[in-house]
N, C-alpha and C positions, 0 to 999 in steps of 0.2 A: 456219311456221318462225320462231322468235324470233331477234332480232338480239342478238348479244353487245355490251354497251356497251364500247366501246374508248376508253381515256383518250387524249386528244390533248394533255393538259396537259404543257407543257414549261416549263422555267425557265432563264433565262440570268442572267449576272452582269455587272455593270459596276462598276468601282472604280479608284481611283488606283494608280499604280505605287508612289508613296511613301505608305505608310500613316501616317495622322495621329493614331493612338491606339496605346496599348500593344498589341502583337501578340496577347498572350494574350486580351485583352478582345475584340478584333476576332474572333479565332478562335472564342471561346465564343459570341458573338452570331451569327456566321455559321453555325456548326454548328446552332444553335437554329433559325435561319431555314430552313436546308436541311431539317431534320427536320420542321418545320411544313409546308413545301412538299410533302414526301412524304406526311405523315399527313393534313393538313387539305385539301390541294389536289390530292391524288392525282398529283403530279408524279413521273414515272419517267424522263424525259429531261432531262438537264442539259447546257447549252451554255456553254462557257467560251472566252474569247478567247485564252488561252494567253500573255498578256503577263506580265511580272514584277509582283510586288506582289500586289494583290488577286486577280487572275485565277489566279495560281499557288496561292495559299492556298485559293481556292474549289475548284479542281480537286483538290487534295490532300484536302480535306474530303469531296468527293463520292466519291472513291476509297475513303476511310475508311468512309463511309456504306454503300458497296456491300457491305461485309463483313457488315452487318446486314440491309440491304434488297437482296436479291440481284437483283431485277428492274430495278434502275437502270441507265441507260446514261449514259456521259459522252462528249460530242462536243466536240472542240476545233476551233474555227473560227479558222483561221490566215489572217491578212490577206495575207501574201505569203511566198514560200518562204524568203527570207533574214531573217525576222523577228528571229531571235536573233543575227544577225551581230555586233552591237556589244556583246553581253552578256558578263559575266564567265564564266569557265570553269565556276564553280559553278552559275550561273544556267542556262547551256546544258545542263549535266548534269541538273539538275532538270527542265528543259523536255523533254529527250529521254526521261527516265523517265516523265513524265506522258503524252507522246505515245504511248509504247510500251504504256501501260496503257489508253489511251482506246479506247472501242468504235468510234468513228468520228472521222476527221480530215477536215475540209472545208477545202480550199485555195481562197481567194477570188480570188487573183491570183498569177500566176507571178512577178511582179516588183513591187517597191515602186512605188507611185504616190502622188500627194499625197492621194488620197481612199480608198486601200485600207483604212485603219483604220476610217473611217466606214462603208464598205461592209460590212466585217466586223461592226461594231456593229449596223447596220441588219438584216443577215441574222439575227443572234442574236435581236433584238427581234421581227422579223417571224415567227420560228419559235417564239416563246414566248408563254405566256399570263401569265407571272409574271416580274418582273425583281427580282433581289436586288441592291441597290446600296450601295456604300460611297462616299458623295458628300458633300463638304464645301462645295459651292456655288461652288468655283473654276472658272474657265474651262478648257476643254480637251475631250478626247474623252469623259470621263465625263459632263460637263455636256451635251454634244451628245446622247449616248445617253439620258440621263435625260429630256431635253426631247423626244426622238424617241419614247420610250416613253410619255410623258404624252400627246403629240399623238395617238398611236395607241391610247389608252385601255387601256393595259396596267396590270395591278396591279403596284404597286411597293412593295417592302419595304426600308426603310432599315436598315442595320446600322452 
């Protein structure tokens, strides 16, 4: 009996909350990176951190891509239950909309801790073979995630 080849390829995203380039340019490059991940790397599972900025953009574009590539799944890795507590009303509404359309929501901590964001980022990298990053070299969570992905020999695509 032959074994069916099952794709274990998954892709996660890391990027800054404040985007440092024109949004349309980032959007175009990000959508291209997502399509390449699907077509060239056979990625079907996408994991987003659910934060504002790059994470939100990535989740929206994966949801858009699902209209064409119906087998895709979107997982939102939530660092803590009250992640969106201090966000604007518009940001919360967008977040809730994305959560409602996600195929899976993984909650990594019931409450905020000083390392819950890093735990979320490591979870995403550990469960992915490819990392799509919007990273400008500055210190913070994106840098930590980028370095963690490099240390674990993950393929990284910069947008």
